[in-house]
N, C-alpha and C positions, 0 to 999 in steps of 0.2 A: 522606455527601457528597451534595449536591443535583445535579440535572441540569445546571444552569448550570456548576458546578465541573467536572463530568465532561466537558462539552463543551469547556470551556476547556483542560482537560488534554489531551484528544484533539487539539485544534487545535494546541496547542504541540508535541505529539509529531509530528504530521504536518508542521509547519513545519520541525522539526529534521531529519526524514527527507528532505524536499525539498531543504533546504540542503546536506545531505551528498551527495545524488545529483547536484545541480547542480554541485558542485565536481569531480565525477569525469566527465571527458569520455567514458569508456567506459560509464558508467551501469551499473556492475557491481551496484549495489544492486537494480536492477530485475530482473536475472537471478537474483539470490539470492532475491528475493521470489517470483518465478515458481516456482523450484525448491521453495521451502518450501511455497507454496500448493498446488502439485501433490502433494507428499508428504502434506500434511494432508488433501487431498481424497481421495486414494487410501485413507487410513486411516479417514476419517470424512466421507464425501461429504455435502454439504448445499447448500442453495440459496445461502447467503451466500458460501461458498467458491467455488462455481461462478460466481457473479457476479464475484468478485475475479479468478478465472482469466480470465474474459472481458475485464475491465478491463485486466489486465496484458498483454494481447496488443496493446494500442493503443500509439500513439507516446508518448514520454516527456511531451510537452507535454499530451496528453490525460490521462494518468495524473496528472500534476502538478495539473491543474485539478480532478480528482475529489478528490484529497487535500486541496486547499485550499478 
């Protein structure tokens, strides 16, 4: 699979996630993502997970922009 296909697949997944969270006024998906990221970071700390933890502390609108 080439990089263009990988990027297209990643964007499609991000769009699906955003649509699901947009439909939920409680934004439960964001909380679930934070909890998962925190667990992964405790088990295997690394700069990418640290960056996502920082991103997930932002407002939904900002997280949404990062994803898309």
